[in-house]
N, C-alpha and C positions, 0 to 999 in steps of 0.2 A: 609685134613681129620683129624678130632679134638677128644679130648679123653679127660675124664671127669679124673680129679687126684683126692684125699682126702690128703690134705699138714696138718699135722699138731706140725710141727717145725720152724723150722727157713725160709722157705716157707711161714711161714701163713702172716699176713699184719704185719706191725708194729716190724716184726721180722729183721733178720739182712742179711737174702738172699729173702726177697718179693722184693726185685727188680730184680731179674731173672724173675720175672712176673710180676712187674709193668712197663713193658715198653721196658726194657733195651732189654730182647730176641723177646720181639713183641709176638701176636699172643694169648693170654692168655686174659681171662676174669672170673670173681667171679661172682658164684655163687651163694654161699649163705657159712655160719655157717650152722657145722653139725657134726653129731659122727657117731661111728661105728654101725653097728648094733648088731655085737658079740661083744666078747668082748678080749683083749688080755692086754699083760702085757708093761706098758712103763717103762723104764729106762733113767737116762740122766745125763749127765757129763753139758756140754755146749751146747752138744746138744742131741736130743731124741732119742734114740731106742727103736722101737716098734717090739716082738716078735710074730711072726705067730704063734708058737706053743705051749708058756706060757698064759694063761689065765688068767686078770687082772681087768678090768674094759672096757667101751666104754671108746673110742680115741676121745676127743674131736680136734677137726679140723677146713676148708674151705674146699669148691668142687671149683676147679677153669675148666676150660674147655683151654684146649692147643691145638693148631697144633701141627702137630706132629714133627715139627723141634723143637720145644722150651721141647715136651717128650724127645728128643733125647737127645737133652744139660742137660735135671735135671740129665735123666739118666748116663750121664756123671760124674754131681757132683754127684750123691747118689752110686757112684761106681755098677752100674747094670749090670752087675748080681754078682758080686766078693765080695762087699760089702753088700748094701741095695738090697732087693732084689724086683723086682717090681711084684704083685702080685693083683687081682681081689679083692675087699669086697665090701659088700653091707651097705652102707652107708645112713643116713636121713639129711633133710637138718632141719632149725629149721621149716619151714614154713609145714612140713609132707610128703613132698614130697621123697621116696628111690629111689635111683639111684645107679647103679655099676659104684664104680670108681677103677682107677687106685691107688694103696698105696705103700709105699715103708718102707718093712720089714727090720730085719733086727737080725738074730738067729745066729748070729755069732760073735756077743758083745754085753754086756754088758754094762749100766751105773754106777755107784758107789751108786746113790740114788735110790730109788724106786719111782715112779710118780703116787701112791696110786690112786687117780679120775682121769688118763690119760689126766690133761689140763695141756699141758705144758708152754702155756702163763703166768699162777698161778707160776707151777715151776719158771720161770723166776723170776714174779715179788716178790717172796721168794728170793731167792739169791740173787738180787737186796738190798732187803734190810738187808741182815744178811753178812757180811763180813767176818764170823767164818767158811761159808762153803766155801769160796774160799780158806783158806789157810787148810783146812780140805780134802781137794779136791787136793789140792800140785799144785794148778794154780796159775800162778804168777800175779800180781795185775797190772802186762802192758795188760795181757791175758784181763781182766776184762774191764779193760778203754778202749781198743781197741773194747770189744765188746758192750761198753753201746753207744759211739763215731758213730760206725756203727748201730745202731738202732736207733740213733737222724737223721741219715740224711735220 
């Protein structure tokens, strides 16, 4: 059985956990860039947190189709249901098609920074060009370098 999931953070292409979808777990197929139909609030530190209950903007991400074994592994990674909670949401692919997909929401924690446009990839680009963010967020430089090295793989 396969499932559609909408990813908006480190599981997206060119992000540090995408390797989990790109063959290391197997059974995952990229469907396209997408955004949520409804608005949700995204905050972030190194990883993003999207609140199901607080409204903000449409979240930018990707739709993937995954086998059940991959979904189970992603549940473990995301701490479902104790940290992130997987819920259904309607998303629209760039080509215009609307699909129901699983999304990992987190209402138990918020990041320090509000991502107003709901675009984690743009936020990461901003972070990489603003060293002062890392100091303000009290994140060690070793973490920053490890993050950049992981993304380069």
